[in-house]
ZATORRO-558314 format. One record per residue (C-alpha): x, y, z. Coordinates in nm, 3 decimals. Each point is the difference from the previous one (the first is absolute). Layout:
BEGIN
+---------+---------+---------+
!       x !       y !       z !
+---------+---------+---------+
!       X !       Y !       Z !
...
+---------+---------+---------+
//
This chain:
BEGIN
+---------+---------+---------+
!       x !       y !       z !
+---------+---------+---------+
!   1.267 !  -0.664 !   0.671 !
!  -0.369 !   0.022 !   0.086 !
!  -0.278 !  -0.196 !  -0.166 !
!  -0.110 !   0.319 !  -0.180 !
!   0.353 !   0.029 !  -0.145 !
!  -0.015 !  -0.355 !  -0.130 !
!  -0.346 !   0.042 !  -0.150 !
!   0.109 !   0.323 !  -0.173 !
!   0.306 !  -0.179 !  -0.133 !
!  -0.230 !  -0.266 !  -0.144 !
!  -0.219 !   0.271 !  -0.158 !
!   0.306 !   0.154 !  -0.166 !
!   0.099 !  -0.349 !  -0.115 !
!  -0.338 !  -0.046 !  -0.165 !
!   0.037 !   0.332 !  -0.183 !
!   0.357 !  -0.083 !  -0.098 !
!  -0.090 !  -0.340 !  -0.143 !
!   0.182 !  -0.200 !   0.269 !
!  -0.317 !  -0.196 !   0.082 !
!  -0.201 !  -0.195 !  -0.255 !
!  -0.324 !   0.196 !  -0.024 !
!  -0.212 !   0.025 !  -0.317 !
!   0.078 !   0.331 !  -0.172 !
!  -0.362 !   0.114 !   0.020 !
!   0.004 !  -0.039 !   0.380 !
!   0.339 !   0.152 !   0.090 !
!  -0.134 !   0.339 !   0.110 !
!  -0.285 !  -0.148 !   0.200 !
!   0.213 !  -0.260 !   0.181 !
!   0.265 !   0.261 !   0.085 !
!  -0.271 !   0.237 !   0.125 !
!  -0.152 !  -0.269 !   0.223 !
!   0.338 !  -0.075 !   0.156 !
!   0.082 !   0.369 !   0.047 !
!  -0.337 !   0.071 !   0.159 !
!   0.052 !  -0.290 !   0.241 !
!   0.338 !   0.146 !   0.098 !
!  -0.152 !   0.347 !   0.044 !
!  -0.278 !  -0.133 !   0.220 !
!   0.252 !  -0.181 !   0.220 !
!   0.206 !   0.317 !   0.024 !
!  -0.304 !   0.207 !   0.102 !
!  -0.093 !  -0.251 !   0.273 !
!   0.361 !   0.009 !   0.128 !
!   0.009 !   0.381 !  -0.005 !
!  -0.330 !   0.026 !   0.190 !
!   0.129 !  -0.247 !   0.259 !
!   0.311 !   0.218 !   0.044 !
!  -0.234 !   0.296 !   0.059 !
!  -0.203 !  -0.200 !   0.255 !
!  -0.312 !  -0.012 !  -0.216 !
!  -0.065 !  -0.361 !  -0.085 !
!  -0.333 !  -0.037 !  -0.177 !
!  -0.032 !  -0.365 !  -0.108 !
!  -0.367 !   0.024 !  -0.096 !
!   0.024 !   0.327 !  -0.192 !
!  -0.008 !   0.025 !  -0.377 !
!   0.321 !   0.100 !  -0.174 !
!  -0.149 !   0.336 !  -0.095 !
!  -0.074 !   0.063 !   0.370 !
!   0.355 !  -0.102 !   0.090 !
!   0.132 !   0.248 !  -0.256 !
!  -0.208 !   0.276 !   0.161 !
!   0.138 !  -0.097 !   0.342 !
!   0.352 !   0.008 !  -0.140 !
!  -0.059 !   0.350 !  -0.133 !
!  -0.133 !   0.118 !   0.336 !
!   0.278 !  -0.154 !   0.209 !
!   0.304 !   0.000 !  -0.225 !
!   0.178 !   0.192 !  -0.270 !
!  -0.248 !   0.169 !  -0.237 !
!   0.229 !  -0.032 !  -0.304 !
!   0.060 !  -0.372 !   0.061 !
!  -0.372 !  -0.057 !   0.059 !
!  -0.083 !   0.180 !  -0.324 !
!   0.250 !  -0.216 !  -0.192 !
!  -0.145 !  -0.311 !   0.161 !
!  -0.352 !   0.105 !  -0.103 !
!   0.108 !   0.068 !  -0.358 !
!   0.186 !  -0.331 !  -0.021 !
!  -0.283 !  -0.202 !   0.155 !
!  -0.262 !   0.161 !  -0.223 !
!   0.206 !  -0.055 !  -0.316 !
!   0.093 !  -0.356 !   0.090 !
!  -0.362 !  -0.080 !   0.086 !
!  -0.110 !   0.126 !  -0.342 !
!   0.269 !  -0.215 !  -0.162 !
!  -0.117 !  -0.306 !   0.197 !
!  -0.374 !   0.036 !  -0.061 !
!  -0.032 !   0.043 !  -0.373 !
!  -0.339 !   0.033 !  -0.167 !
!  -0.060 !  -0.124 !  -0.354 !
!  -0.051 !   0.355 !  -0.129 !
!   0.326 !   0.135 !   0.149 !
!   0.352 !  -0.004 !  -0.134 !
!   0.249 !  -0.202 !   0.201 !
!   0.271 !   0.194 !   0.182 !
!   0.331 !  -0.007 !  -0.182 !
!   0.313 !  -0.152 !   0.157 !
!   0.143 !   0.353 !   0.016 !
!  -0.299 !   0.127 !   0.199 !
!   0.021 !  -0.291 !   0.242 !
!   0.377 !   0.050 !   0.024 !
!  -0.057 !   0.361 !   0.103 !
!  -0.246 !  -0.109 !   0.270 !
!   0.245 !  -0.263 !   0.124 !
!   0.257 !   0.280 !   0.025 !
!  -0.239 !   0.194 !   0.226 !
!  -0.031 !  -0.303 !   0.227 !
!   0.378 !  -0.050 !   0.004 !
!   0.045 !   0.365 !   0.102 !
!  -0.243 !  -0.052 !   0.288 !
!   0.193 !  -0.306 !   0.112 !
!   0.328 !   0.189 !   0.046 !
!  -0.102 !   0.219 !   0.298 !
!  -0.153 !  -0.304 !   0.170 !
!   0.327 !  -0.190 !  -0.027 !
!   0.196 !   0.298 !   0.131 !
!  -0.232 !   0.017 !   0.301 !
!   0.034 !  -0.368 !   0.078 !
!   0.381 !   0.008 !  -0.044 !
!   0.032 !   0.290 !   0.241 !
!  -0.218 !  -0.176 !   0.254 !
!   0.189 !  -0.329 !  -0.026 !
+---------+---------+---------+
//
Protein backbone atom coordinates (compact mmCIF):
# COMPACT_ATOMS: atom_id res chain seq x y z
CA UNK A 1 0.00 0.00 0.00
CA UNK A 2 1.41 3.38 -1.00
CA UNK A 3 1.09 6.59 0.98
CA UNK A 4 -1.46 7.85 -1.58
CA UNK A 5 -3.56 4.73 -0.89
CA UNK A 6 -3.50 5.41 2.83
CA UNK A 7 -4.37 9.08 2.43
CA UNK A 8 -7.28 8.20 0.12
CA UNK A 9 -8.47 5.64 2.65
CA UNK A 10 -8.44 8.38 5.28
CA UNK A 11 -10.41 10.68 2.94
CA UNK A 12 -13.05 7.97 2.47
CA UNK A 13 -13.09 7.51 6.24
CA UNK A 14 -13.81 11.20 6.74
CA UNK A 15 -16.70 11.03 4.26
CA UNK A 16 -18.00 7.84 5.86
CA UNK A 17 -17.97 9.27 9.38
CA UNK A 18 -15.15 7.02 10.63
CA UNK A 19 -13.12 10.05 11.76
CA UNK A 20 -14.42 12.71 14.13
CA UNK A 21 -14.70 15.79 11.92
CA UNK A 22 -17.29 18.54 12.40
CA UNK A 23 -20.16 17.95 9.97
CA UNK A 24 -19.68 21.35 8.34
CA UNK A 25 -16.06 20.47 7.48
CA UNK A 26 -16.41 16.88 6.24
CA UNK A 27 -16.31 17.70 2.52
CA UNK A 28 -13.42 20.11 2.87
CA UNK A 29 -11.26 17.81 5.02
CA UNK A 30 -11.88 14.87 2.68
CA UNK A 31 -11.03 17.06 -0.33
CA UNK A 32 -7.77 18.22 1.26
CA UNK A 33 -6.72 14.63 1.93
CA UNK A 34 -7.71 13.47 -1.56
CA UNK A 35 -5.86 16.34 -3.21
CA UNK A 36 -2.74 15.50 -1.20
CA UNK A 37 -2.98 11.89 -2.41
CA UNK A 38 -3.49 13.03 -6.01
CA UNK A 39 -0.48 15.33 -5.86
CA UNK A 40 1.69 12.50 -4.52
CA UNK A 41 0.42 10.24 -7.28
CA UNK A 42 1.23 12.82 -9.97
CA UNK A 43 4.77 13.27 -8.63
CA UNK A 44 5.24 9.47 -8.63
CA UNK A 45 3.87 9.14 -12.16
CA UNK A 46 6.15 11.89 -13.47
CA UNK A 47 9.14 10.22 -11.81
CA UNK A 48 8.20 6.95 -13.57
CA UNK A 49 8.17 8.89 -16.85
CA UNK A 50 11.58 10.42 -16.08
CA UNK A 51 10.23 13.95 -15.72
CA UNK A 52 10.81 15.02 -12.15
CA UNK A 53 9.95 18.68 -11.70
CA UNK A 54 10.28 19.48 -7.99
CA UNK A 55 10.00 23.26 -8.41
CA UNK A 56 7.07 23.23 -10.82
CA UNK A 57 3.53 24.14 -9.86
CA UNK A 58 0.98 21.35 -9.78
CA UNK A 59 -0.77 22.79 -12.83
CA UNK A 60 2.56 22.62 -14.71
CA UNK A 61 3.06 19.04 -13.55
CA UNK A 62 -0.40 18.17 -14.87
CA UNK A 63 0.52 19.64 -18.26
CA UNK A 64 3.74 17.59 -18.26
CA UNK A 65 1.76 14.48 -17.39
CA UNK A 66 -0.55 15.12 -20.32
CA UNK A 67 2.38 15.57 -22.70
CA UNK A 68 4.30 12.50 -21.54
CA UNK A 69 1.66 10.06 -20.38
CA UNK A 70 -1.82 8.81 -21.07
CA UNK A 71 -4.12 11.63 -22.23
CA UNK A 72 -7.23 10.12 -20.63
CA UNK A 73 -5.51 9.65 -17.26
CA UNK A 74 -4.06 13.17 -17.44
CA UNK A 75 -7.51 14.59 -18.19
CA UNK A 76 -9.00 12.73 -15.21
CA UNK A 77 -6.17 14.00 -13.01
CA UNK A 78 -6.81 17.58 -14.16
CA UNK A 79 -10.55 17.29 -13.49
CA UNK A 80 -9.95 15.76 -10.06
CA UNK A 81 -7.29 18.29 -9.07
CA UNK A 82 -9.40 21.23 -10.22
CA UNK A 83 -12.51 19.98 -8.40
CA UNK A 84 -10.62 19.11 -5.23
CA UNK A 85 -8.88 22.50 -5.26
CA UNK A 86 -12.24 24.25 -5.50
CA UNK A 87 -13.51 22.15 -2.58
CA UNK A 88 -10.42 23.04 -0.52
CA UNK A 89 -10.39 26.79 -1.19
CA UNK A 90 -13.90 27.92 -0.43
CA UNK A 91 -14.91 31.57 -0.68
CA UNK A 92 -17.63 33.04 1.54
CA UNK A 93 -19.94 33.58 -1.44
CA UNK A 94 -19.65 29.98 -2.72
CA UNK A 95 -21.54 26.87 -1.77
CA UNK A 96 -19.47 24.13 -0.18
CA UNK A 97 -18.97 20.96 -2.20
CA UNK A 98 -21.25 18.15 -1.07
CA UNK A 99 -19.88 14.86 0.27
CA UNK A 100 -21.22 13.19 -2.88
CA UNK A 101 -19.26 15.57 -5.13
CA UNK A 102 -16.08 15.02 -3.15
CA UNK A 103 -16.74 11.26 -3.17
CA UNK A 104 -16.93 11.34 -6.97
CA UNK A 105 -13.61 13.20 -7.15
CA UNK A 106 -12.03 10.71 -4.75
CA UNK A 107 -13.24 7.97 -7.09
CA UNK A 108 -11.38 9.64 -9.97
CA UNK A 109 -8.19 9.64 -7.91
CA UNK A 110 -8.71 5.99 -6.92
CA UNK A 111 -9.11 5.08 -10.60
CA UNK A 112 -5.82 6.82 -11.39
CA UNK A 113 -4.10 4.91 -8.61
CA UNK A 114 -4.95 1.48 -10.07
CA UNK A 115 -2.77 1.65 -13.23
CA UNK A 116 0.13 2.97 -11.13
CA UNK A 117 -0.09 -0.03 -8.81
CA UNK A 118 -0.28 -2.43 -11.76
CA UNK A 119 2.87 -0.87 -13.21
CA UNK A 120 4.79 -1.13 -9.96
CA UNK A 121 3.64 -4.73 -9.36
CA UNK A 122 4.79 -5.79 -12.81
CA UNK A 123 8.15 -4.12 -12.28
CA UNK A 124 8.68 -5.67 -8.85
